C-alpha positions in Angstrom: -19.7 3.2 -30.1 -18.3 1.1 -27.2 -14.7 2.2 -26.9 -13.9 2.1 -23.2 -12.7 -1.3 -22.1 -12.4 -1.7 -18.3 -9.1 -3.1 -17.0 -9.3 -4.2 -13.4 -6.1 -4.7 -11.4 -5.0 -4.6 -7.8 -2.0 -3.1 -6.0 -1.1 -6.4 -4.5 2.3 -6.8 -6.1 3.2 -4.2 -8.7 3.3 -6.7 -11.6 -0.5 -6.8 -11.9 -0.7 -3.1 -12.3 2.2 -3.2 -14.8 0.3 -5.8 -16.9 -2.8 -3.6 -16.8 -0.7 -0.5 -17.9 0.8 -2.5 -20.8 -2.7 -3.5 -22.0 -3.9 0.1 -21.6 -1.0 1.3 -23.8 -1.9 -1.3 -26.4 -5.6 -0.4 -26.5 -4.7 3.3 -26.8 -2.6 2.4 -29.8 -5.8 1.1 -31.4 -7.6 4.3 -30.7 -9.7 3.1 -27.7 -10.0 4.8 -24.3 -9.5 2.0 -21.7 -10.0 2.8 -18.1 -7.7 1.1 -15.5 -9.2 0.5 -12.1 -7.2 -0.4 -8.9 -10.1 -2.6 -7.8 -9.9 -3.0 -4.1 -8.7 0.5 -3.5 -11.6 1.8 -5.7 -14.1 -0.1 -3.7 -12.7 1.2 -0.4 -9.2 2.0 0.8 -9.7 -0.2 3.9 -10.5 -3.2 1.7 -7.3 -2.6 -0.2 -5.3 -2.4 3.1 -6.9 -5.6 4.4 -6.3 -7.6 1.2 -2.7 -6.3 1.0 -1.8 -6.9 4.6 -3.3 -10.3 4.7 -1.4 -11.4 1.6 1.9 -9.9 2.8 1.4 -11.6 6.2 0.9 -15.0 4.5 4.1 -14.5 2.4 6.4 -13.0 5.1 5.2 -14.5 8.4 3.6 -17.8 7.5 4.7 -18.7 3.9 4.2 -22.4 4.5 0.4 -21.7 5.0 0.2 -20.0 1.6 2.1 -22.9 0.0 -0.3 -25.4 1.6 -3.3 -23.3 0.5 -2.0 -23.1 -3.1 -1.3 -26.8 -3.4 -4.5 -27.8 -1.6 -6.5 -25.7 -4.0 -5.1 -27.7 -7.0 -7.5 -30.4 -6.0 -10.2 -28.6 -3.9 -11.9 -25.3 -4.9 -11.1 -23.3 -1.7 -10.5 -20.1 -3.7 -14.2 -20.1 -4.6 -14.5 -18.5 -1.2 -13.3 -15.3 -2.9 -16.4 -15.3 -5.1 -18.6 -15.4 -2.0 -16.6 -12.5 -0.4 -16.9 -10.6 -3.7 -20.7 -10.8 -3.4 -20.5 -8.2 -0.7 -19.1 -5.6 -3.2 -21.2 -6.3 -6.3 -23.1 -3.0 -6.1 -19.9 -1.0 -5.7 -18.3 -2.7 -8.7 -21.4 -2.2 -10.8 -21.1 1.6 -10.4 -17.7 1.5 -12.2 -19.3 0.3 -15.4 -20.6 2.5 -18.1 -22.7 -0.1 -19.9 -23.1 2.2 -23.0 -19.4 2.4 -23.5 -17.9 -0.8 -22.0 -17.5 -3.6 -24.6 -15.8 -6.0 -22.2 -13.9 -6.3 -18.9 -10.3 -7.5 -18.3 -8.8 -8.6 -15.0 -5.0 -8.9 -14.3 -5.3 -10.3 -10.8 -6.9 -13.6 -9.8 -8.5 -12.2 -6.6 -10.1 -9.4 -8.8 -11.3 -12.0 -11.3 -13.2 -13.8 -8.6 -15.0 -10.5 -7.7 -15.8 -9.8 -11.3 -17.2 -13.3 -11.9 -19.6 -12.7 -9.1 -20.5 -9.3 -10.5 -21.1 -10.7 -13.9 -23.2 -13.5 -12.5 -25.4 -11.5 -10.1 -25.9 -8.5 -12.4 -26.3 -10.7 -15.5 -23.8 -8.7 -17.5 -23.8 -9.7 -21.1 -20.4 -8.5 -22.2 -17.3 -10.7 -22.0 -14.8 -11.0 -19.1 -11.2 -11.8 -20.0 -8.5 -12.7 -17.5 -4.7 -12.3 -17.8 -2.6 -14.9 -16.1 0.5 -13.2 -14.8 2.3 -16.5 -14.1 3.9 -19.1 -16.4 1.6 -21.9 -15.2 -2.1 -22.5 -15.0 -3.9 -23.2 -11.8 -7.5 -24.6 -11.3 -8.4 -21.5 -9.2 -8.5 -19.6 -12.5 -11.3 -21.7 -13.9 -14.7 -20.1 -13.8 -17.7 -20.3 -16.1 -18.0 -16.5 -16.4 -14.6 -16.1 -18.0 -14.7 -15.9 -21.8 -11.0 -15.9 -22.5 -7.7 -16.7 -20.7 -4.4 -15.2 -21.8 -1.4 -17.1 -20.6 2.3 -17.9 -21.0 1.7 -21.6 -20.4 2.5 -24.2 -23.0 0.2 -26.7 -21.3 -3.1 -25.3 -22.6 -4.6 -28.4 -24.2 -3.9 -30.7 -21.2 -5.2 -28.1 -18.7 -8.4 -27.4 -20.7 -9.2 -31.1 -21.1 -8.5 -31.8 -17.4 -10.8 -29.0 -16.2 -13.5 -29.3 -18.9 -12.9 -25.8 -20.3 -13.2 -25.3 -24.1 -9.6 -25.1 -25.4 -10.5 -22.2 -27.7 -10.9 -20.0 -24.6 -7.1 -20.2 -24.0 -4.6 -18.1 -25.8 -0.8 -18.6 -25.4 0.2 -15.0 -25.9 2.6 -14.6 -23.0 2.4 -12.1 -20.1 1.8 -8.5 -21.1 4.7 -6.1 -20.5 5.2 -2.5 -21.5 6.5 -1.7 -24.9 9.8 -0.1 -24.0 12.5 1.4 -26.3 15.1 -0.2 -24.1 14.6 -3.5 -25.7 16.1 -2.3 -29.0 19.1 -0.5 -27.4 22.4 -2.0 -26.6 23.6 -2.6 -23.1 26.5 -0.2 -23.7 24.2 2.7 -24.8 21.8 2.2 -21.9 24.6 1.9 -19.3 26.0 5.2 -20.4 22.5 6.8 -20.2 22.1 5.6 -16.6 25.6 6.7 -15.6 26.9 3.1 -15.3 30.3 1.9 -16.5 29.6 -0.4 -19.5 33.0 -2.1 -19.1 32.2 -3.4 -15.6 30.0 -6.3 -14.7 26.6 -5.1 -13.5 24.3 -7.2 -11.3 20.7 -6.2 -10.6 18.9 -7.3 -7.4 15.1 -7.1 -7.8 12.5 -7.3 -5.1 9.3 -6.4 -6.9 7.3 -3.2 -6.3 7.3 -3.9 -2.6 11.0 -4.6 -2.3 10.4 -8.1 -0.8 14.1 -9.0 -0.7 16.7 -8.9 2.1 19.2 -6.9 0.1 21.9 -6.7 2.7 21.9 -10.4 3.1 22.4 -10.8 -0.6 25.1 -8.2 -0.6 27.0 -10.0 2.2 26.6 -13.4 0.3 28.2 -12.0 -2.8 30.8 -9.8 -1.2 33.7 -12.0 -2.3 33.1 -11.8 -6.0 36.5 -11.8 -7.6 36.4 -8.2 -8.6 34.4 -5.0 -7.7 31.2 -4.9 -9.7 28.2 -2.5 -10.0 25.2 -3.7 -8.1 21.7 -2.2 -8.6 19.2 -2.8 -5.8 15.7 -2.1 -7.1 13.9 -1.5 -3.8 10.5 -0.5 -5.1 8.6 1.2 -2.3 10.7 -0.4 0.5 12.5 2.8 1.7 13.5 1.1 4.9 15.7 -1.2 2.9 17.4 1.8 1.3 18.7 3.0 4.6 20.2 -0.5 5.3 21.8 -0.6 1.9 23.4 2.8 2.3 24.9 1.8 5.7 26.3 -1.5 4.4 30.1 -1.5 3.8 31.2 -3.2 0.6 33.9 -3.1 -2.0 31.3 -3.0 -4.7 29.6 0.1 -6.2 26.0 -0.2 -4.9 23.0 1.9 -5.9 19.6 1.7 -4.3 16.9 2.7 -6.8 13.4 3.3 -5.6 10.3 2.7 -7.7 11.0 3.9 -11.2 9.7 3.8 -14.7 13.2 3.0 -15.8 13.2 -0.6 -14.4 13.5 -2.1 -17.9 16.5 0.2 -18.7 18.3 -1.0 -15.6 17.5 -4.6 -16.6 18.9 -4.1 -20.0 22.0 -2.5 -18.6 22.7 -5.5 -16.3 24.6 -8.7 -16.9 22.4 -10.8 -14.6 19.4 -10.4 -12.3 18.8 -11.9 -8.9 15.1 -12.0 -8.2 12.2 -14.0 -6.9 10.1 -15.5 -9.7 7.4 -12.9 -10.1 5.6 -13.5 -13.4 5.8 -9.9 -14.8 9.4 -9.3 -13.7 10.4 -12.6 -15.2 8.7 -11.7 -18.5 10.6 -8.5 -18.6 13.9 -10.2 -17.8 13.2 -12.7 -20.7 12.4 -9.8 -23.0 15.8 -8.2 -22.1 17.5 -11.6 -22.6 19.2 -11.3 -19.3 20.4 -14.3 -17.3 18.1 -15.0 -14.3 19.2 -16.1 -10.9 16.1 -17.1 -8.9 16.5 -16.6 -5.1 13.9 -17.5 -2.5 10.8 -17.1 -4.6 7.4 -16.8 -3.0 5.8 -20.2 -2.2 3.2 -21.5 -4.5 2.8 -19.7 -7.8 6.3 -18.3 -7.9 7.8 -21.8 -7.1 5.9 -23.1 -10.2 7.3 -20.2 -12.2 10.8 -21.1 -11.0 10.3 -24.7 -12.2 9.1 -23.5 -15.6 12.0 -21.1 -16.1 14.7 -23.5 -14.9 13.4 -26.5 -16.8 13.5 -24.4 -19.9 17.1 -23.3 -19.3 16.4 -19.6 -18.9 17.2 -19.4 -15.1 19.2 -21.0 -12.3 17.7 -21.3 -8.9 19.4 -20.8 -5.5 17.7 -21.3 -2.2 20.7 -21.0 0.1 22.9 -17.9 0.9 26.0 -20.1 0.8 25.4 -21.1 -2.8 24.7 -17.6 -4.1 28.3 -16.5 -4.6 29.3 -19.5 -6.6 26.2 -19.2 -8.9 26.7 -15.5 -9.4 30.3 -15.9 -10.4 29.4 -18.8 -12.7 26.8 -16.7 -14.5 29.0 -13.6 -14.7 32.3 -15.2 -15.6 31.6 -18.5 -17.3 30.9 -17.4 -20.8 29.3 -20.6 -22.1 26.9 -20.7 -19.1 26.1 -17.0 -19.5 25.3 -17.5 -23.2 23.2 -20.6 -22.6 20.9 -18.7 -20.2 20.6 -15.8 -22.7 19.8 -18.0 -25.6 17.1 -19.9 -23.7 15.6 -16.5 -22.6 15.5 -15.5 -26.3 13.5 -18.6 -27.1 10.9 -17.9 -24.3 10.6 -14.1 -24.6 7.3 -12.6 -25.8 7.8 -8.8 -25.7 4.7 -8.2 -27.8 2.2 -10.1 -25.7 0.1 -7.0 -24.8 -0.4 -6.2 -28.5 -1.3 -9.8 -29.3 -3.8 -9.9 -26.5 -5.5 -6.7 -27.7 -5.5 -8.0 -31.2 -7.2 -11.2 -30.2 -9.8 -9.5 -28.1 -10.6 -6.9 -30.6 -11.0 -9.6 -33.3 -14.1 -10.7 -31.3 -15.6 -7.2 -31.2 -15.2 -5.8 -34.7 -18.9 -5.0 -34.9 -19.2 -3.1 -31.6 -16.0 -1.2 -31.2 -14.9 1.8 -33.1 -11.1 1.6 -33.4 -8.7 4.1 -35.0 -5.2 2.7 -35.1 -2.6 5.3 -34.0 0.6 5.1 -36.1 
């Protein structure tokens, strides 16, 4: 029986890998044996390095170029160039597939999706390709004839499908897949004590994604004058250079620098608010924890659209200037009505079971070819 779905991701931002991991967990719960592939690294480490460095350079050195590319591509299909680039690696991708066991492919990264569409086209693969949209908005670059199903957090499916001539039944408003973590069901007080935090003090989390793309010290300086000492958790990911700067920084607050950890959701749940860029998976996790979100200097393009979605739905407040950060942080932490409003809107938007809903919908299309054995 075909019981090994292939989940293709990419280590270009940790969120895509986290989404893949969440899906892997959900499939395993159904008794399947999914295989997760870090696509560009699996093809060749040099390809991974090139893709990562190019993307980071666009975001850090010339973010205005990425913004222009993203917005230009809303009207012109410039991202189809990725399909042509992907044609160079069709044979390598094809070697990853055990056609006797693979019932379908899933992609959690748009660049990877482009490569897989070219693979499916050139090798005439008959099994479906599903794509996971790890943002809260839909973009024309996602649209390809080879994709059999789109899983999204967007509420604008009908309009988008009609505008881009895609059958609406291919879209599923499941939300962004996140890990099923026991922290969701625990109280802030319990988790705080488990992490060695004082549950009676205000706790602020500063998130920078898996690559730690935040100037933590600048943020710490901006909020130094909060009316009382608080606990500040800097989630630095793999940015160990930032850790040294944080340790050297003098502050009245109790500051911790936490490198990449599988306890990120616990730290979120233990916090009273999070300062973060608007990465899709991080935002989905924050919503699941019902934590007030302060968006600060999000990545141009897709994260800017995420920010608009979250602020317009009342689950986040956006700050783009260091001088405004202190006022907003104090408002979130100390104005109870504002704090509760952000939490209640997060509660309305959260979809903590998205990964299981995605798996359920996919497997519903493959009941005749997949042998599942639900694990209780």
